[in-house]
N, CA, C and O atoms as a DFTB+ gen file, in Angstrom:
404 C
 N C O
     1  1       0.863      -1.103      -0.016
     2  2       0.006       0.003       0.027
     3  2       0.911       1.207      -0.046
     4  3       1.939       1.225       0.633
     5  1       0.583       2.223      -0.840
     6  2       1.425       3.408      -0.928
     7  2       0.525       4.629      -0.688
     8  3      -0.633       4.712      -1.097
     9  1       1.192       5.594       0.034
    10  2       0.438       6.840       0.295
    11  2       1.494       7.965       0.513
    12  3       2.356       7.848       1.383
    13  1       1.414       8.992      -0.247
    14  2       2.253      10.121      -0.094
    15  2       3.790       9.826      -0.123
    16  3       4.588      10.459       0.568
    17  1       4.125       8.867      -0.932
    18  2       5.500       8.459      -1.009
    19  2       6.012       7.416       0.032
    20  3       7.169       6.996       0.007
    21  1       5.093       7.029       0.937
    22  2       5.399       6.061       1.922
    23  2       4.882       4.686       1.452
    24  3       3.906       4.583       0.709
    25  1       5.573       3.652       1.914
    26  2       5.152       2.285       1.621
    27  2       4.769       1.606       2.944
    28  3       5.585       1.544       3.864
    29  1       3.515       1.089       3.045
    30  2       3.029       0.427       4.236
    31  2       2.762      -1.053       3.752
    32  3       1.986      -1.294       2.827
    33  1       3.408      -1.957       4.390
    34  2       3.286      -3.395       4.043
    35  2       2.487      -4.185       5.022
    36  3       2.676      -4.025       6.227
    37  1       1.613      -5.021       4.572
    38  2       0.785      -5.946       5.356
    39  2       1.070      -7.364       4.868
    40  3       0.266      -7.919       4.120
    41  1       2.186      -7.962       5.268
    42  2       2.551      -9.275       4.773
    43  2       1.563     -10.384       5.271
    44  3       1.114     -10.446       6.416
    45  1       1.295     -11.228       4.274
    46  2       0.277     -12.321       4.564
    47  2       0.987     -13.677       4.648
    48  3       0.375     -14.654       5.080
    49  1       2.229     -13.761       4.258
    50  2       3.007     -15.005       4.348
    51  2       4.390     -14.718       4.820
    52  3       4.866     -13.593       4.672
    53  1       5.077     -15.718       5.402
    54  2       6.391     -15.485       6.023
    55  2       7.486     -14.956       5.012
    56  3       8.332     -14.130       5.356
    57  1       7.413     -15.473       3.784
    58  2       8.399     -15.000       2.820
    59  2       8.247     -13.472       2.461
    60  3       9.205     -12.792       2.094
    61  1       7.012     -13.007       2.593
    62  2       6.801     -11.582       2.267
    63  2       7.370     -10.720       3.304
    64  3       7.724      -9.584       2.987
    65  1       7.503     -11.154       4.571
    66  2       8.017     -10.347       5.676
    67  2       9.508      -9.972       5.305
    68  3       9.894      -8.813       5.457
    69  1      10.265     -10.865       4.863
    70  2      11.664     -10.574       4.498
    71  2      11.830      -9.495       3.536
    72  3      12.644      -8.591       3.729
    73  1      11.041      -9.563       2.445
    74  2      11.046      -8.559       1.433
    75  2      10.492      -7.206       1.954
    76  3      11.102      -6.164       1.718
    77  1       9.375      -7.222       2.640
    78  2       8.799      -5.989       3.212
    79  2       9.687      -5.313       4.197
    80  3       9.686      -4.085       4.292
    81  1      10.442      -6.070       4.933
    82  2      11.333      -5.453       5.952
    83  2      12.461      -4.759       5.326
    84  3      13.065      -3.888       5.953
    85  1      12.811      -5.112       4.042
    86  2      13.860      -4.418       3.277
    87  2      13.379      -3.256       2.559
    88  3      14.197      -2.414       2.188
    89  1      12.087      -3.110       2.311
    90  2      11.628      -2.066       1.410
    91  2      10.595      -1.089       1.991
    92  3      10.529       0.055       1.542
    93  1       9.797      -1.503       2.968
    94  2       8.569      -0.758       3.430
    95  2       9.007       0.234       4.511
    96  3       9.974      -0.015       5.232
    97  1       8.321       1.314       4.617
    98  2       8.489       2.244       5.703
    99  2       7.831       1.832       7.003
   100  3       8.302       2.088       8.111
   101  1       6.636       1.132       6.767
   102  2       5.915       0.584       7.905
   103  2       5.563      -0.826       7.591
   104  3       5.124      -1.102       6.475
   105  1       5.731      -1.757       8.525
   106  2       5.304      -3.178       8.368
   107  2       4.307      -3.410       9.476
   108  3       4.574      -3.178      10.655
   109  1       3.158      -3.872       9.058
   110  2       2.101      -4.300       9.952
   111  2       1.831      -5.780       9.776
   112  3       1.211      -6.158       8.782
   113  1       2.271      -6.656      10.706
   114  2       2.185      -8.067      10.547
   115  2       1.213      -8.613      11.567
   116  3       1.584      -8.837      12.719
   117  1      -0.012      -8.828      11.165
   118  2      -1.072      -9.303      12.055
   119  2      -1.139     -10.826      12.076
   120  3      -1.574     -11.391      13.080
   121  1      -0.737     -11.497      11.037
   122  2      -0.978     -12.913      10.960
   123  2       0.223     -13.765      11.466
   124  3       0.045     -14.961      11.694
   125  1       1.388     -13.209      11.640
   126  2       2.594     -13.909      12.105
   127  2       3.527     -12.998      12.752
   128  3       3.549     -11.818      12.403
   129  1       4.317     -13.448      13.685
   130  2       5.306     -12.661      14.299
   131  2       6.493     -12.339      13.431
   132  3       6.825     -13.096      12.519
   133  1       7.140     -11.216      13.709
   134  2       8.452     -10.920      13.024
   135  2       9.565     -11.173      14.022
   136  3       9.656     -10.473      15.030
   137  1      10.384     -12.125      13.774
   138  2      11.372     -12.522      14.743
   139  2      12.811     -12.015      14.494
   140  3      13.791     -12.497      15.061
   141  1      12.858     -10.999      13.596
   142  2      14.187     -10.369      13.319
   143  2      13.982      -8.920      12.999
   144  3      12.853      -8.456      12.837
   145  1      15.047      -8.226      12.911
   146  2      15.005      -6.781      12.757
   147  2      14.596      -6.446      11.262
   148  3      14.940      -7.141      10.306
   149  1      13.846      -5.336      11.174
   150  2      13.420      -4.853       9.907
   151  2      14.246      -3.632       9.591
   152  3      13.943      -2.574      10.143
   153  1      15.279      -3.680       8.739
   154  2      16.184      -2.581       8.562
   155  2      15.567      -1.362       7.934
   156  3      15.895      -0.245       8.333
   157  1      14.671      -1.527       6.950
   158  2      14.107      -0.296       6.288
   159  2      12.942       0.281       7.009
   160  3      12.725       1.490       6.924
   161  1      12.176      -0.504       7.715
   162  2      10.936      -0.041       8.402
   163  2      11.222       0.877       9.512
   164  3      12.044       0.588      10.381
   165  1      10.560       1.978       9.503
   166  2      10.686       2.965      10.612
   167  2       9.697       2.584      11.707
   168  3       9.935       2.905      12.871
   169  1       8.620       1.926      11.385
   170  2       7.656       1.416      12.423
   171  2       7.281      -0.003      12.025
   172  3       6.991      -0.306      10.868
   173  1       7.302      -0.854      13.038
   174  2       6.858      -2.307      12.868
   175  2       5.791      -2.481      13.927
   176  3       6.029      -2.187      15.099
   177  1       4.583      -2.969      13.523
   178  2       3.464      -3.300      14.386
   179  2       3.127      -4.798      14.245
   180  3       2.832      -5.246      13.137
   181  1       3.160      -5.531      15.268
   182  2       2.787      -6.961      15.147
   183  2       1.530      -7.172      16.079
   184  3       1.159      -6.312      16.878
   185  1       0.970      -8.264      15.925
   186  2      -0.302      -8.552      16.712
   187  2      -0.104      -8.513      18.241
   188  3      -1.042      -8.216      18.981
   189  1       1.076      -8.802      18.691
   190  2       1.349      -8.652      20.128
   191  2       1.272      -7.168      20.612
   192  3       0.852      -6.844      21.723
   193  1       1.712      -6.320      19.676
   194  2       1.529      -4.874      20.062
   195  2       0.106      -4.491      20.252
   196  3      -0.181      -3.711      21.161
   197  1      -0.800      -4.973      19.474
   198  2      -2.215      -4.683      19.644
   199  2      -2.701      -5.254      20.965
   200  3      -3.480      -4.600      21.658
   201  1      -2.281      -6.412      21.322
   202  2      -2.724      -7.032      22.632
   203  2      -2.182      -6.191      23.849
   204  3      -2.857      -5.941      24.848
   205  1      -0.932      -5.802      23.653
   206  2      -0.253      -5.090      24.764
   207  2      -0.708      -3.636      24.960
   208  3      -0.954      -3.209      26.088
   209  1      -0.824      -2.853      23.820
   210  2      -1.112      -1.482      23.943
   211  2      -2.369      -0.995      23.178
   212  3      -2.692       0.193      23.169
   213  1      -3.012      -1.894      22.584
   214  2      -4.305      -1.536      21.901
   215  2      -4.071      -1.121      20.483
   216  3      -3.002      -1.288      19.895
   217  1      -5.191      -0.543      19.949
   218  2      -5.279      -0.097      18.585
   219  2      -4.226       1.054      18.302
   220  3      -3.819       1.778      19.211
   221  1      -3.834       1.172      17.061
   222  2      -2.835       2.143      16.645
   223  2      -3.388       3.079      15.661
   224  3      -4.218       2.654      14.857
   225  1      -3.029       4.273      15.636
   226  2      -3.344       5.262      14.606
   227  2      -2.051       5.524      13.879
   228  3      -1.028       5.795      14.507
   229  1      -2.077       5.450      12.619
   230  2      -0.791       5.645      11.781
   231  2      -0.968       6.991      11.013
   232  3      -1.955       7.176      10.301
   233  1      -0.040       7.876      11.166
   234  2      -0.012       9.158      10.508
   235  2       1.122       9.216       9.526
   236  3       2.270       8.988       9.907
   237  1       0.846       9.514       8.264
   238  2       1.800       9.609       7.292
   239  2       1.827      11.052       6.744
   240  3       0.839      11.483       6.150
   241  1       2.804      11.726       6.904
   242  2       2.901      13.180       6.554
   243  2       4.229      13.434       5.971
   244  3       5.256      13.142       6.583
   245  1       4.232      14.004       4.729
   246  2       5.500      14.274       4.000
   247  2       6.455      15.165       4.781
   248  3       7.668      14.958       4.740
   249  1       5.913      16.168       5.503
   250  2       6.714      17.066       6.264
   251  2       7.141      16.523       7.625
   252  3       8.291      16.694       8.031
   253  1       6.246      15.889       8.308
   254  2       6.558      15.382       9.684
   255  2       6.988      13.953       9.686
   256  3       7.398      13.450      10.731
   257  1       6.917      13.260       8.563
   258  2       7.283      11.848       8.605
   259  2       6.214      10.877       9.059
   260  3       5.039      11.176       8.845
   261  1       6.500       9.789       9.641
   262  2       5.618       8.764       9.995
   263  2       5.523       8.745      11.538
   264  3       6.532       8.827      12.239
   265  1       4.276       8.633      12.038
   266  2       4.001       8.586      13.460
   267  2       2.937       7.587      13.713
   268  3       1.935       7.545      12.998
   269  1       3.134       6.739      14.759
   270  2       2.132       5.770      15.218
   271  2       1.812       6.105      16.662
   272  3       2.720       6.268      17.477
   273  1       0.567       6.206      16.980
   274  2       0.109       6.460      18.272
   275  2      -0.800       5.328      18.692
   276  3      -1.698       4.954      17.938
   277  1      -0.595       4.770      19.877
   278  2      -1.393       3.680      20.270
   279  2      -2.291       4.057      21.474
   280  3      -2.004       5.001      22.210
   281  1      -3.366       3.299      21.643
   282  2      -4.357       3.614      22.646
   283  2      -3.823       3.821      24.024
   284  3      -4.244       4.742      24.724
   285  1      -2.890       2.972      24.440
   286  2      -2.260       2.979      25.823
   287  2      -1.593       4.279      26.086
   288  3      -1.491       4.695      27.241
   289  1      -1.126       4.950      25.050
   290  2      -0.402       6.252      25.227
   291  2      -1.338       7.371      25.464
   292  3      -0.947       8.416      25.983
   293  1      -2.628       7.173      25.079
   294  2      -3.527       8.287      25.157
   295  2      -4.783       7.979      26.077
   296  3      -5.677       8.821      26.169
   297  1      -4.846       6.869      26.704
   298  2      -6.048       6.424      27.362
   299  2      -6.288       7.296      28.628
   300  3      -7.444       7.432      29.029
   301  1      -5.327       7.851      29.230
   302  2      -5.474       8.748      30.346
   303  2      -5.867       8.059      31.646
   304  3      -5.817       6.833      31.754
   305  1      -6.251       8.848      32.610
   306  2      -6.746       8.317      33.955
   307  2      -8.205       8.534      34.033
   308  3      -8.698       9.603      34.393
   309  1      -8.911       7.446      33.671
   310  2     -10.361       7.450      33.687
   311  2     -10.864       6.256      34.549
   312  3     -10.216       5.210      34.587
   313  1     -11.993       6.413      35.224
   314  2     -12.457       5.360      36.111
   315  2     -12.669       4.007      35.361
   316  3     -12.553       2.930      35.946
   317  1     -12.971       4.111      34.093
   318  2     -13.307       2.874      33.374
   319  2     -12.102       2.197      32.691
   320  3     -12.229       1.143      32.068
   321  1     -10.951       2.829      32.830
   322  2      -9.777       2.283      32.248
   323  2      -8.950       1.425      33.229
   324  3      -8.524       1.915      34.274
   325  1      -8.728       0.142      32.886
   326  2      -8.053      -0.742      33.788
   327  2      -6.586      -0.366      33.921
   328  3      -5.887      -0.087      32.946
   329  1      -6.148      -0.372      35.196
   330  2      -4.721      -0.081      35.457
   331  2      -3.893      -1.169      34.840
   332  3      -4.279      -2.337      34.877
   333  1      -2.772      -0.818      34.278
   334  2      -1.917      -1.790      33.638
   335  2      -1.481      -2.854      34.612
   336  3      -0.993      -2.501      35.686
   337  1      -1.619      -4.119      34.321
   338  2      -1.268      -5.190      35.117
   339  2      -2.298      -5.599      36.208
   340  3      -2.025      -6.501      37.000
   341  1      -3.464      -4.944      36.247
   342  2      -4.440      -5.279      37.302
   343  2      -5.743      -5.619      36.672
   344  3      -6.088      -5.086      35.618
   345  1      -6.483      -6.507      37.302
   346  2      -7.805      -6.912      36.817
   347  2      -8.953      -6.062      37.289
   348  3     -10.074      -6.241      36.814
   349  1      -8.722      -5.138      38.209
   350  2      -9.780      -4.309      38.695
   351  2      -9.710      -2.869      38.172
   352  3      -8.678      -2.427      37.668
   353  1     -10.790      -2.177      38.298
   354  2     -10.783      -0.779      37.866
   355  2     -10.022       0.057      38.854
   356  3     -10.075      -0.191      40.058
   357  1      -9.310       1.050      38.354
   358  2      -8.512       1.925      39.227
   359  2      -8.963       3.341      39.091
   360  3      -9.198       3.838      37.989
   361  1      -9.086       4.010      40.258
   362  2      -9.420       5.394      40.293
   363  2      -8.120       6.221      40.223
   364  3      -8.159       7.411      39.911
   365  1      -7.008       5.607      40.505
   366  2      -5.705       6.328      40.572
   367  2      -4.819       6.341      39.386
   368  3      -3.778       6.998      39.350
   369  1      -5.274       5.565      38.372
   370  2      -4.376       5.453      37.145
   371  2      -3.445       4.301      37.244
   372  3      -3.500       3.538      38.208
   373  1      -2.618       4.155      36.308
   374  2      -1.731       3.015      36.225
   375  2      -0.626       3.150      37.253
   376  3      -0.248       4.278      37.571
   377  1      -0.095       2.088      37.781
   378  2       1.025       2.114      38.728
   379  2       2.222       2.854      38.082
   380  3       2.558       2.634      36.919
   381  1       2.829       3.714      38.862
   382  2       3.938       4.522      38.321
   383  2       3.488       5.729      37.600
   384  3       4.345       6.498      37.165
   385  1       2.257       5.970      37.430
   386  2       1.707       7.173      36.785
   387  2       1.969       8.353      37.635
   388  3       1.396       8.403      38.724
   389  1       2.744       9.287      37.287
   390  2       3.138      10.416      38.080
   391  2       2.362      11.694      37.737
   392  3       2.654      12.761      38.279
   393  1       1.428      11.594      36.888
   394  2       0.636      12.813      36.489
   395  2      -0.162      13.265      37.726
   396  3      -0.611      12.459      38.542
   397  1      -0.309      14.555      37.816
   398  2      -1.175      15.110      38.917
   399  2      -2.375      15.840      38.291
   400  3      -2.337      16.209      37.117
   401  1      -3.344      16.027      39.014
   402  2      -4.515      16.660      38.450
   403  2      -4.520      18.139      38.777
   404  3      -5.440      18.855      38.382
């Protein structure tokens, strides 16, 4: 997939990952893990990233470059958001969260 001069790859088979890691700016591998470094890719997203930090928004801008923002980075301190690593709702935010109100 191409947009604004950027190449975003969504490999569907293991052999495609090797090629995509050499040529794409972004590699999104949902069907299989990537077990080695992708030299050309500025951003690599695998299914485990979705499980760990949630959905991602991908921004492709010629002037600003490529940026990926995931849900965990923006979810904030809300009563309905589970604290990281805990099964119960937290009023205080995630452990180690140093933000003040």
